[in-house]
Structure formats: structure tokens, C-alpha cells
C-alpha positions in Angstrom: 2.1 -2.1 -15.4 1.9 0.2 -18.3 1.0 -0.8 -21.8 0.6 1.3 -25.0 3.6 3.2 -23.8 4.1 4.7 -27.3 0.4 5.8 -27.5 -0.7 9.3 -26.9 -2.7 8.2 -23.9 -1.0 5.1 -22.4 -2.9 2.8 -20.1 -1.6 2.4 -16.5 -2.9 -0.4 -14.3 -2.2 -0.4 -10.6 -3.7 -3.4 -8.8 -2.1 -5.7 -6.2 -3.3 -9.2 -5.2 -1.8 -10.9 -2.1 -2.9 -14.5 -2.4 -2.4 -16.9 0.4 -3.9 -20.2 1.6 -6.3 -18.3 3.9 -7.6 -15.8 1.4 -6.9 -12.9 -0.9 -6.2 -9.2 -0.3 -6.8 -7.0 -3.3 -6.0 -3.4 -3.7 -7.0 -1.4 -6.8 -5.4 2.1 -6.8 -7.5 3.4 -9.7 -10.8 2.1 -8.3 -9.8 3.1 -4.7 -10.7 -0.4 -3.3 -9.1 -2.4 -0.6 -10.7 -5.8 -0.2 -10.2 -9.0 1.9 -11.8 -12.3 0.9 -11.4 -15.3 3.1 -13.4 -18.2 4.6 -15.1 -15.9 7.0 -16.5 -13.7 4.2 -15.6 -10.5 2.4 -14.6 -7.2 3.8 -14.4 -4.2 1.5 -13.3 -0.7 2.5 -12.8 2.4 0.5 -9.1 2.7 -0.5 -7.3 5.8 -1.5 -4.6 6.7 -3.9 -1.2 5.8 -2.7 -0.2 9.3 -1.8 -2.4 12.3 -1.0 0.1 14.9 -2.2 -2.4 17.8 -1.7 -3.1 16.7 1.8 0.6 16.2 2.6 1.6 19.6 1.2 -1.2 21.3 3.1 -0.3 19.7 6.4 3.4 20.5 5.9 2.5 24.2 5.2 0.2 24.2 8.3 3.1 22.8 10.4 5.5 25.5 9.1 3.0 28.2 9.8 1.9 27.1 13.3 4.8 25.0 14.5 2.3 22.1 15.1 3.6 19.0 13.3 1.2 16.6 14.9 -0.4 15.8 11.5 2.8 14.7 10.0 4.5 11.3 10.3 7.6 11.2 12.6 10.9 9.5 12.2 9.6 6.9 14.7 6.6 6.2 12.4 9.1 5.5 9.6 11.1 3.2 11.8 8.0 1.2 12.7 6.9 1.0 9.1 10.4 -0.2 8.1 10.4 -2.8 10.9 7.0 -4.2 9.8 8.1 -4.5 6.2 11.4 -6.1 7.3 9.8 -8.6 9.6 7.2 -9.5 6.9 9.8 -10.0 4.3 11.9 -12.2 6.6 8.9 -14.3 7.7 7.9 -14.8 4.0 11.4 -15.9 3.1 11.6 -18.3 6.1 8.2 -19.9 5.4 8.4 -20.2 1.6 8.2 -23.7 0.2 11.4 -24.7 -1.7 11.1 -27.0 -4.6 12.7 -30.4 -4.1 15.7 -31.1 -6.3 
């Protein structure tokens, strides 16, 4: 979210918390943190900004110069990511608890 949107230097906060009955996954884009907390303990790994534009552009330029696109995602990668998101969404909808009338 963003607040102080009329200020000279607005504040943007990008954190995500996925909270379930087995634990919490937390992502802090500004602090570059990806963390899992559950009954087995805590796991914390360095996160990254959501997009590495410099890296993507460099890899694209390299692919154009050399013809080697092995460092770039493929259409198949996009299909796999879409199917994972689709399946997760449908499972979440199917398993959600509906309030009784």
C-alpha cells in the first residue's frame, strides 16, 4: 500500500503475509526477506525485489547477441507458472470455510 500519496516522498510498503493453520509465510520486498514460520521452526532465506530488471535486460541483450536464450524463461515456464497459480486458486476456493446462514 501507499500512504502520504500527496507528500513529496510518499511511503510505499510491500509486505505479504500468507497465514494458514500450519504457519505463516512472510515476504518483505523492501527488506528482501522470505520467511516461513511453523511448528517445525523458522526458515529465513534472502529474498529479492520482485523483478530484477537490470538482470532481465542484460540476459535479453546477451540472448540477442549470441542466440543463446537459455537464461530466459520460456513459454512453457509461463504455462507452468499459470497452472500452479490456477490450481492454488481453485484449491483455496474449494477448501474455504463458508459462514453458515
